[in-house]
C-alpha positions as CSV (number, residue, x, y, z in Angstrom):
1,M,239.7,66.2,49.1
2,K,236.1,65.9,50.4
3,R,235.4,69.5,49.3
4,I,236.6,68.8,45.8
5,A,234.4,65.7,45.6
6,I,231.4,67.7,46.7
7,A,232.2,70.5,44.3
8,F,232.5,68.0,41.4
9,A,229.2,66.3,42.4
10,L,227.4,69.6,42.5
11,A,228.9,70.7,39.1
12,T,227.9,67.3,37.6
13,M,224.4,67.7,38.8
14,L,224.0,71.4,37.7
15,S,225.7,71.2,34.4
16,P,222.9,69.4,32.4
17,S,220.3,71.9,33.7
18,L,222.6,74.8,32.9
19,C,223.4,73.4,29.4
20,S,219.6,72.9,28.8
21,M,218.9,76.5,29.9
22,A,221.6,77.9,27.7
23,A,220.3,75.8,24.8
24,A,216.7,77.0,25.4
25,Q,217.9,80.6,25.4
26,T,219.8,80.1,22.2
27,V,216.7,78.5,20.6
28,R,214.7,81.5,21.7
29,T,217.3,83.7,20.1
30,E,217.0,81.8,16.9
31,A,213.2,82.1,17.1
32,A,213.7,85.9,17.4
33,N,216.1,85.8,14.4
34,H,213.6,83.8,12.3
35,P,210.2,85.3,13.3
36,R,208.4,83.6,10.4
37,I,209.4,80.1,11.7
38,A,208.4,81.1,15.2
39,T,205.0,82.3,13.9
40,A,204.5,79.2,11.8
41,I,205.1,77.0,15.0
42,R,202.5,79.0,16.9
43,E,200.0,79.0,14.1
44,L,200.3,75.2,13.6
45,E,199.9,74.6,17.3
46,E,196.7,76.7,17.3
47,A,195.5,74.8,14.2
48,I,196.1,71.5,16.0
49,R,194.2,72.6,19.1
50,Y,191.3,73.8,16.8
51,M,191.2,70.5,14.9
52,E,191.3,68.5,18.1
53,A,188.4,70.4,19.5
54,A,186.4,70.4,16.3
55,P,183.3,68.2,16.3
56,H,183.7,67.2,12.7
57,D,186.4,65.2,11.0
58,F,187.0,67.5,8.0
59,G,185.9,64.9,5.5
60,G,188.1,62.2,7.0
61,H,191.3,64.3,6.9
62,K,191.3,65.5,10.6
63,A,193.6,62.8,12.0
64,A,196.2,63.1,9.2
65,A,196.1,66.9,9.3
66,I,196.8,66.8,13.1
67,R,199.5,64.2,12.7
68,D,201.2,66.0,9.8
69,S,200.9,69.3,11.6
70,R,202.7,67.9,14.7
71,V,205.4,66.5,12.5
72,A,205.8,70.0,10.9
73,V,206.1,71.7,14.3
74,E,208.7,69.2,15.3
75,Q,210.7,69.8,12.1
76,L,210.5,73.5,12.6
77,R,211.8,73.3,16.1
78,K,214.6,71.0,15.0
79,A,215.5,73.7,12.3
80,L,215.7,76.3,15.0
81,A,217.8,74.0,17.3
82,Y,220.1,73.3,14.4
83,R,220.7,76.9,13.7
84,A,221.3,77.5,17.4
85,R,224.0,74.8,17.5
86,M,225.6,76.2,14.4
87,D,225.7,79.7,15.8
88,R,227.6,78.6,18.9
């Protein structure tokens, strides 16, 4: 009985990390299946870093551009995650 309890405890501790690893792999697969979305995420992230480091404020639009770009990245990642869930 003690062995079963230990096995159950180990399985419970490992299953979330195994699930997240599988989910991450599936999202990577979706990124490979949708290269334009993956490229858009990378390009937006580079643009965010560029704007954050820029000394000027782009005519007062810098903060909104950074904020909206972050939202776009989040939405694109959610789109890939959705496709990953639907393909399982």
